C-alpha positions as a printed Julia matrix, in Angstrom:
403×3 Matrix{Float64}:
 40.12  -61.89  -23.63
 38.34  -60.34  -26.88
 36.58  -58.34  -25.27
 39.34  -56.95  -22.39
 41.5   -56.09  -25.65
 38.52  -54.44  -26.78
 37.72  -52.48  -23.92
 41.44  -51.64  -24.01
 41.83  -50.24  -27.76
 38.66  -48.31  -26.64
 40.4   -46.82  -23.76
 43.24  -45.85  -25.56
 41.16  -44.23  -28.16
 39.95  -42.14  -25.3
 43.47  -41.17  -23.89
 43.7   -40.02  -27.47
 40.8   -37.79  -27.71
 41.52  -36.33  -24.63
 45.48  -35.74  -25.64
 43.89  -34.03  -28.94
 41.67  -31.89  -27.4
 42.96  -28.62  -27.56
 42.75  -26.37  -24.23
 41.96  -23.08  -24.7
 41.4   -21.7   -20.55
 43.66  -22.2   -17.26
 43.98  -20.38  -14.83
 45.95  -20.42  -11.35
 46.63  -18.39   -8.04
 44.14  -17.96   -5.1
 40.97  -20.39   -5.2
 39.61  -19.4    -2.35
 36.12  -18.89   -3.16
 35.63  -21.05   -6.23
 37.14  -18.01   -8.84
 39.43  -20.35   -9.93
 36.71  -22.25  -11.98
 38.44  -25.71  -11.08
 35.25  -26.89   -8.52
 37.44  -26.76   -5.67
 38.32  -24.0    -3.08
 42.02  -24.69   -2.93
 45.07  -22.07   -4.01
 46.53  -23.57   -6.96
 50.78  -22.66   -8.07
 50.77  -24.0   -11.59
 48.06  -23.64  -14.96
 45.03  -25.59  -14.47
 43.44  -26.87  -17.58
 39.68  -26.12  -17.71
 37.98  -27.58  -20.61
 34.3   -27.18  -19.92
 33.46  -23.86  -20.72
 36.05  -22.74  -23.23
 35.32  -25.81  -25.75
 31.25  -25.56  -25.56
 31.1   -21.7   -25.42
 33.88  -20.14  -27.43
 35.23  -17.32  -25.36
 35.68  -13.68  -26.36
 36.66  -11.76  -23.3
 37.09  -12.3   -19.51
 37.11   -9.99  -16.99
 38.53  -10.93  -13.24
 37.84   -9.11   -9.83
 38.16   -9.24   -5.87
 37.69  -12.66   -5.86
 35.13  -13.74   -8.7
 35.04  -13.83  -12.41
 33.35  -13.16  -15.64
 33.29  -14.99  -19.12
 31.73  -13.3   -22.15
 30.99  -15.69  -25.09
 31.36  -15.15  -28.8
 27.34  -15.08  -29.06
 27.0   -12.46  -26.29
 25.96  -14.76  -23.53
 27.68  -14.22  -19.88
 28.91  -16.91  -17.49
 30.04  -15.92  -13.73
 31.79  -16.85  -10.88
 33.61  -17.04   -7.7
 32.5   -15.06   -4.9
 29.44  -13.93   -4.7
 28.75  -12.57   -1.46
 27.36   -9.33   -2.33
 25.84  -10.41   -5.45
 28.22   -9.43   -8.12
 27.77  -12.67   -9.93
 23.78  -11.74  -10.92
 22.31  -15.31  -10.1
 19.83  -13.61   -7.63
 21.68  -15.24   -4.79
 24.72  -13.83   -2.6
 26.48  -17.83   -2.81
 29.51  -18.45   -4.05
 29.71  -20.74   -7.48
 33.0   -22.83   -7.69
 32.16  -23.2   -11.29
 30.84  -21.32  -14.41
 27.08  -20.27  -14.32
 24.98  -18.78  -16.81
 23.75  -15.17  -15.89
 19.83  -15.91  -16.94
 18.65  -12.25  -16.58
 21.26  -11.27  -19.55
 19.18  -13.98  -21.71
 17.54  -11.96  -23.69
 20.49   -9.32  -24.24
 23.43   -9.61  -26.56
 26.57   -8.69  -24.34
 29.5    -6.87  -25.55
 31.6    -5.81  -22.85
 32.27   -6.78  -19.42
 33.96   -5.49  -16.35
 33.91   -6.88  -12.73
 35.75   -4.92   -9.78
 36.36   -5.89   -6.22
 32.83   -6.98   -5.34
 30.34   -5.38   -8.29
 29.71   -6.12  -11.95
 29.03   -4.55  -14.98
 27.43   -5.75  -18.13
 27.31   -3.73  -21.4
 25.1    -4.77  -24.02
 25.47   -4.33  -28.19
 22.4    -1.32  -28.11
 24.41    0.39  -25.77
 22.8    -0.29  -22.22
 24.64   -0.86  -18.83
 23.46   -3.31  -16.31
 25.4    -3.99  -13.16
 24.99   -5.6    -9.98
 27.22   -6.41   -6.17
 28.36   -4.29   -3.86
 26.67   -0.78   -4.04
 27.44    0.51   -0.62
 29.39    3.44   -1.96
 26.9     3.94   -4.78
 29.2     2.32   -7.42
 25.81    0.91   -8.91
 24.55    4.07  -10.08
 21.16    4.05   -9.5
 20.88    6.87   -6.52
 21.1     4.48   -3.47
 23.51    2.9    -1.8
 21.57   -0.76   -1.93
 23.5    -4.03   -3.09
 21.57   -6.57   -5.95
 21.78   -9.57   -6.58
 20.52   -9.38  -10.34
 21.63   -7.4   -13.01
 19.91   -3.66  -12.73
 19.66   -1.21  -16.05
 21.32    2.38  -15.05
 18.68    4.53  -16.15
 20.89    7.64  -16.42
 21.76    6.21  -19.28
 18.42    5.48  -20.71
 19.01    8.03  -23.54
 22.63    7.65  -24.19
 25.12    4.95  -25.79
 27.02    3.31  -23.29
 30.29    1.29  -25.29
 32.5     0.62  -22.01
 31.64   -0.32  -18.33
 35.48   -0.63  -16.0
 34.52   -1.17  -11.91
 37.26   -0.39   -9.73
 37.58   -1.19   -5.68
 34.74    1.12   -5.02
 34.14    3.34   -8.02
 33.01    2.73  -11.78
 33.26    4.58  -15.39
 31.4     3.98  -18.04
 32.24    5.31  -21.61
 29.65    7.1   -23.64
 30.13    7.62  -27.48
 27.18    9.55  -29.85
 26.6     9.11  -33.21
 29.57   11.72  -34.67
 31.78    9.61  -32.5
 31.87   12.25  -29.85
 33.3    10.46  -25.94
 32.13   11.55  -22.7
 33.43    9.53  -19.24
 31.05    9.24  -16.33
 31.81    8.52  -12.61
 30.27    7.79  -10.1
 30.52    5.71   -6.47
 33.84    6.26   -4.25
 35.55    9.67   -4.38
 37.88    9.25   -1.45
 40.77    9.89   -3.55
 39.28   11.12   -6.62
 39.14    7.97   -9.14
 35.37    9.56  -10.17
 37.09   12.49  -11.48
 34.99   15.12   -9.62
 35.97   16.98   -6.54
 33.91   16.97   -3.97
 33.22   18.79   -0.29
 34.52   16.99    2.41
 31.26   15.91    3.89
 30.33   14.1     0.22
 32.59   10.99   -0.3
 30.59    9.19   -2.93
 27.72    9.73   -5.55
 25.42    7.08   -7.02
 23.96    9.25   -9.81
 26.98    9.36  -12.7
 28.55   12.36  -13.33
 30.4    13.51  -16.44
 34.38   14.07  -16.02
 35.82   16.88  -17.64
 39.07   17.48  -18.11
 39.89   15.14  -21.45
 40.73   18.01  -23.83
 38.82   17.18  -26.4
 40.04   14.12  -27.43
 38.46   10.94  -28.43
 38.45    8.09  -25.69
 38.59    4.75  -27.0
 39.55    2.83  -23.98
 38.71    2.89  -19.91
 40.62    1.12  -16.88
 40.06    1.08  -13.2
 41.19   -0.54  -10.06
 42.0    -0.4    -6.49
 41.4     3.83   -6.26
 42.99    4.55   -9.6
 41.31    5.65  -13.12
 42.75    5.82  -16.62
 41.67    6.67  -20.0
 43.5     6.2   -23.26
 42.83    8.37  -26.13
 42.61    7.66  -30.0
 46.05    9.13  -30.68
 47.67    6.87  -28.11
 47.52   10.34  -24.89
 47.47    8.48  -21.22
 44.96   10.33  -19.16
 44.88    9.28  -15.19
 43.71   10.22  -11.95
 42.34    8.95   -8.39
 44.88    7.81   -6.13
 48.43    9.11   -6.97
 51.52    6.92   -8.55
 54.45    6.37   -5.78
 53.57    8.94   -3.03
 51.98   11.52   -5.82
 49.22   13.37   -4.45
 45.69   12.03   -6.05
 44.06   13.7    -8.95
 40.41   14.3    -8.86
 40.66   15.81  -12.26
 41.71   13.75  -15.39
 45.58   14.24  -16.34
 47.72   13.69  -19.11
 51.0    11.91  -18.21
 53.73   14.08  -19.95
 55.33   11.44  -22.65
 55.98   11.23  -26.1
 55.07    8.0   -26.24
 52.12    6.49  -28.26
 50.23    3.89  -25.75
 47.75    1.78  -27.26
 47.16   -0.48  -24.04
 46.94    0.15  -19.88
 46.62   -2.51  -17.08
 46.01   -1.11  -13.8
 46.98   -2.45  -10.06
 46.48   -1.16   -6.78
 49.74    0.68   -6.44
 50.74    0.31  -10.04
 50.1     0.91  -13.91
 51.02   -1.46  -16.66
 51.35    0.7   -20.67
 52.25   -1.02  -24.08
 53.5     0.92  -26.43
 55.21   -0.74  -29.41
 54.97   -4.07  -28.17
 57.26   -2.71  -25.2
 55.8    -2.76  -21.3
 55.9     0.01  -19.32
 55.11    0.6   -15.45
 54.32    3.47  -13.55
 54.34    3.16   -9.86
 55.8     0.47   -7.78
 54.6    -2.99   -7.19
 54.61   -3.88   -3.6
 57.07   -7.14   -3.73
 59.45   -4.77   -5.33
 59.74   -2.79   -2.05
 59.87   -5.74   -0.03
 62.53   -7.59   -2.08
 64.54   -4.18   -1.41
 64.25   -4.53    2.17
 64.99   -8.19    2.41
 61.53   -9.66    2.53
 59.88  -11.52   -0.11
 56.9   -13.11    1.19
 54.81  -11.73    3.66
 52.91   -8.58    2.38
 52.81   -5.3     4.63
 51.31   -2.37    3.0
 52.63   -0.07    5.66
 56.29   -1.12    5.04
 55.03   -0.57    1.06
 53.97    3.08    1.88
 57.26    3.92    4.26
 59.22    3.02    1.11
 57.73    4.75   -1.13
 60.05    8.01   -0.68
 62.82    6.05   -2.41
 60.37    5.05   -5.45
 61.56    4.47   -8.88
 61.29    6.65  -12.31
 58.19    7.23  -12.74
 58.03    5.62  -15.78
 60.08    2.73  -16.33
 60.32   -0.06  -18.87
 60.06   -3.66  -17.62
 62.07   -5.57  -20.64
 63.0    -5.71  -23.43
 61.63   -8.46  -26.0
 64.59   -8.36  -29.2
 61.9   -10.29  -31.41
 58.38   -9.93  -29.87
 55.76   -7.53  -29.22
 53.6    -7.75  -26.38
 50.23   -8.26  -27.44
 48.52   -7.88  -23.83
 48.53   -6.97  -20.42
 47.3    -7.55  -17.15
 47.63   -6.17  -13.22
 46.09   -7.36  -10.13
 46.37   -5.9    -7.0
 50.31   -6.5    -6.37
 51.1    -8.99   -9.91
 51.37   -8.28  -13.12
 51.63  -10.57  -17.05
 52.19  -10.17  -20.28
 51.75  -12.24  -23.2
 53.85  -11.32  -26.64
 52.9   -12.37  -30.39
 54.66  -15.77  -29.96
 52.96  -17.14  -27.01
 55.42  -16.33  -24.33
 53.7   -15.91  -21.41
 55.29  -13.74  -18.32
 54.37  -12.82  -15.16
 55.9   -11.08  -11.77
 55.12   -9.42   -8.73
 53.65  -10.84   -5.86
 52.85  -14.51   -5.36
 51.99  -15.36   -1.88
 48.81  -17.25   -3.36
 50.9   -18.67   -6.56
 49.57  -16.18   -8.93
 52.19  -16.03  -10.66
 51.66  -20.01  -11.93
 55.63  -20.57  -11.76
 54.69  -23.7    -9.25
 55.91  -21.76   -6.0
 54.77  -18.83   -3.73
 57.55  -16.75   -4.27
 57.58  -12.84   -5.39
 59.41  -11.87   -8.25
 60.67   -8.71   -9.22
 61.58   -9.15  -12.44
 59.53  -10.98  -15.38
 59.49  -14.99  -15.22
 58.33  -17.44  -18.61
 55.5   -19.47  -17.69
 55.28  -22.81  -19.05
 51.72  -23.82  -20.6
 51.34  -26.41  -23.41
 50.01  -24.85  -26.64
 48.87  -26.21  -29.29
 47.97  -24.21  -33.05
 51.18  -22.83  -34.1
 50.41  -19.57  -35.08
 47.26  -18.56  -33.76
 49.4   -17.13  -30.45
 47.77  -13.57  -31.53
 44.24  -14.98  -29.58
 46.19  -15.65  -26.36
 44.96  -12.94  -23.93
 45.93  -12.86  -19.73
 43.57  -11.35  -17.17
 44.16  -11.18  -13.9
 42.12  -10.68  -10.25
 43.34   -9.4    -6.94
 45.24  -12.96   -6.37
 44.76  -15.06   -9.67
 45.2   -14.97  -13.5
 43.24  -16.51  -16.25
 45.03  -17.15  -20.0
 42.3   -17.41  -22.42
 42.51  -18.81  -25.97
 40.3   -16.69  -28.31
 38.93  -17.07  -31.53
């Protein structure tokens, strides 16, 4: 009897320990290739708590691609998981990985910035070196050929330069380079079909596999880059927005950066396949339209139809529209998947909207939503909401509590 009571007491203590454990990472949405890090291949329509990686290795940044994800720890280590069919996980194989696995090749470097494209990945070191792996069929790895690589390879073009950011789109990449004088330059490489690398090529050239500098930033100091789908964007230190690549809402493609005409000063940007999210003074704005907004106006909610989307572009919404007004809260983080969006406020409110077929909105169903919906996740540690960040892959979502 005493033994049974002792075991019961120990069991209760274990459960209390689990209840007090602070969860720092959640995932939901499409999981068919292991991208949710749950150890299964199942979609999840509600947030799933992920304990192991976030407790052992505090996460400082994440990046989500077509069906793979990357976590950067506070000490510069990198973990990847999900789809690895083109070598984008950097493990030297072409296998999918259902759980986070450290990228051994990068263990001798301190990584400070990461990015995930559709099937390729970029890593920037604290000394300004750039490594890339994954699909290279459009030259998006930047090393002068169209080979895919399953181990990170340094982009030799930047050996004499200092890279501070890399961003990966569907089939293209951008790199931000700075000098000791704090001047900035942007280089593009990969697919150029819609002008997304910022260079006008002849009809016979559809891509470049060696980085080329992008002109047209009017001497602005660029501080942030973003790419997704066939879109590219940059933010300057004074809040100007530059866009190039596929046009939003049926507009023509831009082969060189264009300044977006607005009196607003933008502090953040996230790109989807057909829309962009922007933050200005704690409020969220959107360029373009998400597929689901078009579907709902035509009475279809749960069967995405890209052709229907393009047919409906003629009735596009205003070029720049405010998404929602939060009276006593400010938005501190945004993210965009292929056709869904997410944001987090300074009071810990997480909101999602857009395409929901795989549960990527985290609302417990697979419905689309044309307006932001509040997502319920039980957080601990009141007052630390400023450490929350959202990240979107093509059809999945993560929330991480940093710090």
